[in-house]
N, C-alpha and C positions, 0 to 999 in steps of 0.2 A: 655450252659451246660444243658443237660437233665438228671435229676437224675433217677437212676433206684433203688438204694438201699438207704433207709432212716433210720437213727437211731433216735428213739424218747426217750426223757427223760423228767423229770420235777422236781419240788421241793415239790409237794403235795403228792408224793408217788405213787408206781406202781398201787395201787388199786383205785386211784382217778378217778372219773367219767370223768373229762376233758381229761385225757390221753386216756381212753378207747374210748371215742367218736372220738378223733383225729385219733387214730390208725384205727378204723373202716373205717373212710373216706379215709385215705391214702392207706389202704390195697386194695382199689378198683383199684388203679393205680400203686402202687409201692410195692417192697419187703420191708417190715417193720421189723425192729429189735427194741427191747425194752431193755434198760438197765436203770433202774430207782431206786431211793431209796426205801427201804422196808417200810419206814414210812415218815411222813411229815417232810420236812427240810426247811420250809419257812424261809426267812430272814437270811439264812446262808451265803449269799454272795459268795465269792471265797474260802471259807474254804475247805481245803484238809486234809485228815487224814494221819498223818505221824507217830503217836506213837503207833499204833496197826495194826494188819493185817485186811484186809477187807474180807468179805465173800459174795459170790454171789450165791443166791439160784435160780436154774432153775425154770421158771414159764411157762413151755410149750415150743413150738418151737420158737426159736430165741428170748427168753425173759428171763431176769434175774432180780431178786430183790437184791439190794446191801445194806448192812448195813452201808452206808456212805452218803456223801453229793452228790449233783448233779455234782460237779466238779470231785469227786471220780469216779462217773459213767462214765463220759466222758473219763477219763484216762484209766479206766479198759476196757471200750469198744474198744477204738481206739488202745490201746497198747497191748491188750491181747485177749479179747473175739472175736474181729472182725479183728484181725491182718491179717488174710488171705482173708478176705472179707470186705474191708473197705467201709464205707458208702460214698455216693456221697453228702449227705446232712444230717445235724442234725436239727431236729425240737424239741424245748423244750417247753412243755406246754401240754394241754392248762391250763394256770394258773387260779386258782380260785381267781379272783379279779384283780385289775389293777396293772400294773407295769409302773408307770408314773413318770416323773421328777426325782428327786434325789433318789426316791425309787428303781430305777434300780440298784443302787450301792449295796443295801442290797439283792436284789432278787436272790434266787438260780436259778430260771428259766432263768433269763437273764445271770447270771454268767455261767451257763452250755453252753449257746450259745456262749458267748465270749471265753470260754475256748476251745471249738471246733474250732472256727475261728482262735484262736492263734495257734492251732495245724494244721492249713491249711485245715480245712474242712468247707465249707460254712455252715452258720447256721442262723436259724430264732428263735426268741422267741415269743410265742403267748400267750396272756392273754385275758380273758373275763373280761372287766372292768365295775365296778359298782361304781357310784358316790353316796355314801351313808354316813351317819354318822356312825362312827365305831361301835356304840352300836347296830346298826341295821344289821350289816353284817351277823350275824349268821342266820337271817331269810330270807336273800336274796336268791332268786331262780336262779339257773344257768342252762341253757340248753346246752350250748356249741355247738349247731348245727350250728349256724350262723358263729361262729368263726372257726369251723372245715371246713365248706364249703368255707369260704374265704381263709383259708390256702391253700386248693387245688387250688383255682383260682389263688392265688398269685404265687405258685410254677409253675403252668403252664405258667403264663405270664413271669416270670423270665427265664424260660427254653428257651424261644424264643430269649433271648438276646445273644449277641456274647460271653459275659463272665458274670459270677456272680458278683454282686456288691462287691466292696472291703471293706466290712463292715458287721456287724451283723444288721439285721433288727428287731427292737423291735416293735411288732404289738399289738395294743390294740383294741379289738372289743367291743363296748358298748353293754351291755345287757339290758339297760333301754329303754323303749319305742320302742321296736323292730320293730313294724309295720312301724315306721318312720326312721328306720336306714338309714343313709346317706352313701355315698361312701367314699373311702379312701382319706386322706390328708397326704402328706409327711411333717413331722414336726420336730421340735427340742425339747429337753426336757424342760418342764416348771418347775414350782415349786409347791410342795405340802407342805402346811403349817399345821403342827399338833400343838395341844396345848402343847404337850410334858409334860403333867403333870406327876408327880411321885406319885403314890398311895402307901402310906405306911400303915403298920398295924403290928399286932403281931400275931404270929402263936400260936397254942394250947399249945406249950411248953414255951411260954413267950419270944420267940426270935423275934426281929424285922425283917420285910421283906419289900422290895421295888419292885414295879411293874412299869416298864417303859411303858407309854401309854398316852392316851389322847382321850377324846371323841369327840372333835371338830376337823374338818379337812376342810381346804379351798384350792381351786385349782386356780392356775394362769389362769387369763382370757385373757392373751396376745395372740392375733391372731398369728398363726404360731407355737404355742406350742402344745405338745401332750395333755396337760391338757385341753386346750381350745377346741381342736378338739373333744375329748371324751365327754366333757360337752355339746358340740353342736350336739352330736349324730353322729359324724363322726368316721370312723375307722382311727386311727392314725398309721402311719408307720414312725418310727424314726430310722435313721442310727446311729449306735453306733460303736465306735472304742476304743480299749483299749491301745493305744500307751502310753507308759510311757515317761514323759519328756515334758517340755513346752518351745519350742524354743523362743517365743517372749520375755521371761524373761532373756535370755542369755546376751544381751548387758549390761543391768543394773547390773546384778550379776557379770560380769567380774571384777568389782572393788574389789570383795572379793578375787581375786587371788593375790592381793598385801599384804594380811595378812601373817604374818610369819607362817611358817609351824609348828614350835615348840615354845611354849610360856614358858618362865621361864628358 
């Protein structure tokens, strides 16, 4: 499959630098459409808006800012805004920060790609990964240029295949020690271990509040994982699939079918 039209979204918002750098690089080779949140929607996962209408503000040619989640953006694009001109590929990103291990479950960037794939459109999720203590994240510099360039290289390589991979590819490009950036490794999700501290306090009106967070973070060092690859300064490419159901558990669970249907 050789894509001609690409839909770009993200979870950092339509004005995010990562999205703009990605679009500039893709636009040299493809027709690019943008449907992205009008503000940051990080860590919203597969959330979809059902209890209020959505609004899409035009932002120039083939671009809209949506007051919703990344998944909202995918549905609005594929089922309305691009209904007569469907994309050949969805690229979600470039995310500011890593989407590794179990964090992919929370990621709006990855969720948008999974939603597109579930609607039968091939998809990539792209992140610029930084391995830092969380308290230093605000001062981390992101260039996005290497991640954007690799995205174009990856799309070109996949276009030469007979068919697109039957999964979403979650790509993390390290931004630390860029002069020594190594090539891609195909990986499986590792584990990201946060301290998961709950910070509590009292607001100016005397009401208690709780902030989920944690300043310490550790990454799985098992070879073959996305966390190990990025910590080793390699680009990680992780295949993701959102199939629901776990077939290996069926034989054991069949015993539950002997339970009575009605109790009492």
